[in-house]
C-alpha positions as CSV (number, residue, x, y, z in Angstrom):
1,M,-13.0,18.4,24.2
2,T,-11.9,16.7,20.8
3,R,-9.2,18.6,19.0
4,P,-10.3,20.1,16.1
5,L,-9.2,18.9,12.6
6,P,-5.6,19.7,11.3
7,P,-6.2,22.8,9.1
8,R,-4.9,21.4,5.7
9,F,-6.9,17.9,6.7
10,D,-9.6,19.7,7.5
11,A,-9.6,20.8,3.9
12,M,-9.7,17.7,2.1
13,V,-12.5,16.1,4.5
14,A,-14.5,19.1,3.3
15,P,-16.0,17.0,0.2
16,A,-17.0,14.0,2.3
17,R,-19.0,16.0,4.7
18,L,-22.1,16.5,2.3
19,R,-22.8,12.9,2.8
20,P,-21.0,11.4,5.6
21,Q,-23.5,8.9,6.8
22,I,-22.4,5.8,8.5
23,W,-24.4,3.6,6.0
24,R,-23.3,5.2,2.6
25,L,-19.9,4.6,4.2
26,I,-20.4,0.7,4.5
27,V,-22.5,0.3,1.1
28,G,-19.7,1.9,-0.6
29,L,-17.0,-0.2,1.0
30,I,-19.6,-3.3,-0.4
31,L,-19.2,-1.7,-3.8
32,A,-16.0,-1.0,-4.4
33,A,-15.2,-5.1,-3.3
34,A,-17.6,-5.9,-5.3
35,I,-16.1,-3.8,-8.3
36,Y,-12.8,-5.1,-7.1
37,A,-13.8,-8.9,-7.2
38,A,-14.4,-8.6,-10.8
39,V,-11.7,-7.3,-11.8
40,I,-9.7,-9.7,-10.5
41,A,-12.4,-12.3,-12.0
42,L,-11.4,-11.0,-15.0
43,A,-7.8,-11.0,-14.9
44,A,-7.9,-14.7,-13.5
45,G,-9.8,-15.4,-16.7
46,S,-6.8,-14.2,-18.6
47,G,-5.0,-17.0,-17.4
48,W,-6.6,-18.5,-20.3
49,V,-3.8,-16.8,-22.5
50,F,-1.1,-17.4,-20.4
51,G,-1.6,-20.4,-18.9
52,G,-4.0,-22.5,-20.7
53,T,-6.2,-25.1,-19.2
54,D,-4.3,-24.3,-16.1
55,A,-5.4,-20.9,-16.2
56,L,-6.3,-20.6,-12.7
57,R,-3.1,-22.4,-11.1
58,W,-1.6,-19.9,-13.3
59,F,-3.5,-16.9,-11.6
60,F,-3.6,-17.7,-8.3
61,E,0.4,-19.0,-8.5
62,G,0.6,-14.9,-9.0
63,A,-1.5,-13.5,-6.7
64,T,0.1,-16.0,-3.6
65,G,3.6,-14.1,-4.9
66,K,4.6,-17.3,-5.8
67,G,4.7,-17.1,-9.9
68,S,6.9,-15.5,-12.4
69,A,7.2,-11.7,-14.0
70,P,4.7,-11.5,-15.9
71,Q,2.1,-13.2,-12.7
72,T,3.0,-11.1,-10.7
73,L,2.2,-8.1,-13.1
74,V,-1.0,-9.6,-13.3
75,L,-1.7,-9.1,-9.5
76,L,-0.8,-5.6,-9.7
77,I,-2.8,-5.0,-13.0
78,T,-6.0,-6.3,-10.7
79,F,-5.3,-2.8,-8.4
80,A,-7.0,-1.0,-10.8
81,G,-10.0,-2.8,-9.9
82,L,-9.7,-1.4,-6.3
83,A,-9.3,2.4,-7.5
84,L,-12.4,1.9,-9.8
85,G,-14.2,0.9,-7.2
86,T,-13.1,3.3,-4.5
87,A,-13.8,6.0,-7.2
88,A,-17.6,4.9,-8.1
89,A,-18.0,4.4,-4.5
90,A,-17.0,8.1,-4.0
91,R,-19.2,9.1,-6.6
92,L,-22.4,6.8,-5.9
93,L,-22.5,7.2,-2.5
94,H,-21.3,10.2,-1.7
95,K,-21.2,12.7,-5.0
96,R,-17.5,12.7,-4.6
97,R,-15.6,13.4,-8.0
98,A,-12.9,10.7,-7.1
99,A,-9.9,13.8,-7.3
100,T,-11.4,14.7,-4.2
101,L,-9.7,11.4,-2.6
102,F,-6.3,12.8,-3.3
103,G,-6.4,16.7,-1.8
104,P,-7.6,19.7,-2.9
105,D,-4.4,20.8,-4.1
106,P,-2.9,18.9,-7.2
107,A,1.0,20.2,-7.5
108,R,0.7,20.3,-3.6
109,T,-0.1,16.7,-3.7
110,R,2.3,15.4,-6.5
111,R,5.1,17.4,-4.4
112,D,4.4,15.5,-1.1
113,A,4.8,12.7,-3.2
114,L,8.0,13.4,-4.4
115,R,9.5,14.6,-1.3
116,C,8.5,11.7,1.1
117,F,9.0,8.8,-1.8
118,A,12.6,10.4,-1.9
119,V,13.3,10.4,2.0
120,V,11.9,7.1,2.5
121,F,13.9,6.0,-0.6
122,A,17.2,7.4,1.2
123,V,16.2,5.7,4.4
124,L,15.7,2.4,2.8
125,T,18.7,2.3,0.9
126,V,20.9,2.8,4.0
127,S,19.0,-0.2,5.9
128,V,19.9,-2.2,2.9
129,V,22.9,-1.8,3.2
130,I,23.7,-2.3,6.7
131,A,21.2,-5.4,5.8
132,A,23.7,-6.2,3.3
133,A,26.4,-6.2,5.6
134,S,25.7,-9.1,7.8
135,M,23.7,-11.5,5.2
136,D,23.9,-12.8,1.9
137,F,21.0,-11.8,-0.2
138,K,20.6,-14.5,-3.0
139,P,20.2,-13.9,-6.7
140,N,16.8,-13.8,-8.4
141,L,15.9,-12.5,-11.9
142,P,19.1,-12.1,-14.3
143,L,19.8,-8.3,-14.5
144,S,19.4,-8.5,-17.8
145,A,15.3,-9.3,-17.3
146,W,14.7,-7.2,-13.8
147,L,15.9,-4.2,-16.1
148,L,13.1,-5.8,-19.1
149,W,10.6,-5.9,-16.1
150,L,11.4,-2.6,-14.6
151,A,9.3,-0.1,-16.4
152,P,6.2,-2.0,-16.5
153,A,6.9,-3.0,-13.0
154,F,7.2,0.7,-11.2
155,A,3.8,1.7,-12.8
156,L,2.2,-1.0,-12.1
157,L,3.4,-0.4,-8.4
158,I,1.9,3.1,-8.5
159,L,-1.1,2.0,-9.5
160,Q,-0.8,-0.3,-6.7
161,V,-0.2,1.6,-3.8
162,S,-2.3,4.8,-4.9
163,A,-5.6,2.4,-5.1
164,E,-4.4,1.3,-1.3
165,E,-4.2,4.6,-0.3
166,M,-7.2,6.1,-2.2
167,I,-9.8,3.6,-0.6
168,F,-7.8,3.6,3.1
169,R,-7.1,6.8,3.1
170,G,-8.6,9.3,0.8
171,Y,-12.0,7.3,1.3
172,V,-12.1,5.3,4.6
173,Q,-10.1,7.5,6.6
174,T,-11.6,11.2,5.1
175,Q,-15.7,9.6,5.0
176,L,-14.6,9.2,9.2
177,A,-12.9,11.7,10.2
178,A,-16.4,13.6,8.4
179,R,-18.7,11.7,10.8
180,F,-16.1,11.4,14.1
181,R,-13.6,14.3,15.2
182,S,-11.7,11.6,17.5
183,P,-8.6,10.2,15.6
184,L,-9.1,7.0,17.5
185,V,-11.8,6.8,14.6
186,W,-10.6,8.3,12.1
187,M,-6.9,7.4,12.3
188,V,-6.5,4.2,14.1
189,L,-9.4,2.4,12.2
190,P,-8.3,2.2,9.1
191,A,-5.0,1.9,10.0
192,A,-6.0,-2.0,12.5
193,V,-7.8,-2.6,8.9
194,F,-4.8,-2.0,6.8
195,G,-2.9,-4.8,9.2
196,L,-5.6,-7.1,8.9
197,A,-5.6,-6.8,5.3
198,H,-2.3,-8.5,5.7
199,F,-2.9,-11.3,7.5
200,N,-1.4,-14.7,5.8
201,P,-0.6,-17.2,8.1
202,M,0.3,-19.9,5.2
203,D,2.5,-17.9,4.3
204,A,4.1,-16.3,7.5
205,G,3.1,-18.5,10.0
206,A,4.0,-17.9,13.5
207,N,4.9,-14.6,13.0
208,A,1.5,-13.6,11.0
209,W,0.8,-11.3,13.4
210,V,4.0,-9.9,14.1
211,I,3.5,-8.9,10.2
212,V,-0.5,-7.5,11.2
213,G,1.1,-5.4,13.7
214,A,3.9,-3.9,11.5
215,A,1.3,-3.2,8.4
216,A,-0.9,-1.3,11.3
217,L,2.4,0.9,12.0
218,F,2.6,1.4,8.5
219,G,-1.2,2.2,7.9
220,L,-0.8,4.5,11.5
221,I,1.7,6.1,9.6
222,A,0.5,6.9,6.4
223,A,-2.4,8.0,8.2
224,D,-0.5,10.8,10.2
225,L,1.1,11.6,7.1
226,T,-2.4,12.4,5.1
227,A,-3.6,14.4,7.9
228,Q,-0.7,16.3,8.5
229,S,-0.4,17.3,4.4
230,G,-3.7,17.1,3.9
231,N,-3.5,15.1,0.9
232,L,-2.8,11.6,-0.1
233,G,1.0,12.6,-2.1
234,A,3.2,11.7,1.1
235,A,1.3,8.7,2.1
236,I,1.6,7.0,-1.9
237,G,5.3,8.1,-2.0
238,F,6.0,6.6,1.4
239,H,4.2,3.5,0.2
240,L,5.6,3.5,-3.1
241,A,9.7,3.5,-2.1
242,N,8.8,1.0,0.3
243,N,6.9,-1.5,-2.3
244,V,10.0,-0.3,-4.7
245,F,12.2,-2.1,-1.8
246,A,10.3,-4.9,-1.0
247,V,8.8,-6.3,-4.6
248,L,11.7,-4.9,-6.8
249,I,14.6,-5.0,-5.2
250,V,14.9,-7.5,-2.2
251,A,11.7,-9.6,-1.6
252,V,11.5,-11.8,1.8
253,D,11.3,-15.2,0.4
254,G,7.9,-16.7,0.0
255,T,6.3,-13.9,-0.5
256,I,6.0,-11.2,-3.7
257,T,9.4,-12.2,-5.4
258,G,8.5,-12.6,-9.1
259,L,9.6,-8.9,-10.0
260,S,12.3,-8.6,-7.4
261,L,16.5,-8.5,-8.2
262,Y,17.2,-10.3,-4.9
263,L,15.7,-12.9,-1.9
264,T,16.5,-12.7,1.6
265,P,18.1,-15.5,2.8
266,F,15.3,-16.5,5.1
267,S,11.5,-16.9,4.2
268,A,8.9,-15.2,6.2
269,D,7.8,-17.8,8.3
270,E,11.3,-18.1,10.0
271,V,10.7,-16.3,13.4
272,M,14.2,-16.5,15.0
273,V,15.2,-14.4,11.8
274,T,12.6,-12.1,10.9
275,R,11.3,-10.7,14.0
276,P,14.6,-8.7,14.8
277,M,14.4,-7.7,11.2
278,L,10.8,-6.6,11.6
279,I,11.8,-4.4,14.8
280,Q,14.5,-2.8,12.2
281,D,12.6,-2.5,9.6
282,G,9.5,-0.4,12.4
283,L,12.8,1.4,13.9
284,M,13.4,2.6,10.1
285,M,10.3,3.8,9.3
286,I,9.7,5.6,12.2
287,L,12.7,7.1,11.1
288,A,11.4,7.9,7.7
289,W,7.9,8.8,9.1
290,A,9.6,11.8,11.1
291,L,12.0,13.1,8.2
292,C,8.5,13.0,5.8
293,R,6.9,14.7,8.6
294,L,9.5,17.5,8.3
295,A,9.6,17.8,4.8
296,I,6.0,18.1,4.0
297,R,6.2,21.3,6.4
298,R,8.3,23.3,4.2
């Protein structure tokens, strides 16, 4: 017999039960992708302002993580299209307000986001201090420039992680849970897709599938936190703290580096160095997940 949904998650899934048909979810995802692609096209067009005749090169440098701070900010802005597309899919295909993707209790959503952000930020601070004892991080942005970009970068990271959590956990996970009771469907499937979305053999080389696995683990953690809390707050807080460190503080050389204060002394495709680091990061994620679970239960 299939176990019932956790009570808080069951309340979050309730609006999805009005129109749970899988065909609606598929069409909704196509619609969300189309709107996202349209916003990316508009952002690419904005490159004419900054990049002149090399507009497309200017934009795609930022899109592949090899651009300057302004290029990286433009990349983050494009996630507004993903958020708008997900909200449109929920409204047009399922008659759901966008707010229902975040959970039934806005105050609890905000509280869980703040708690998990604080927990993960603390865990990752310890992780970076440990890493700094064994390697020399390379300076990237000058401190004055980094401080100048910090506020808009942080705001746009909130947009980016919120958009990703909206579609993977708020939309896909709840719509699948409205149709299927097994967590193998509503929890594991979105996490696997989230992992595959991070497949990048061009930059990661032989580490590409290891990074997919790490991203899938993150997807499982975010799915579980969403199920236990009944809102997106915990997953957003977890995701935001992780991306603040990965994008703003110490970026892996060869990834999204335009806004980071430091770079690692190795690149993403260096197998002998990065695989032990990925294992360490995975263990720290599991620790942070356990602590977040305790935080959202209180």
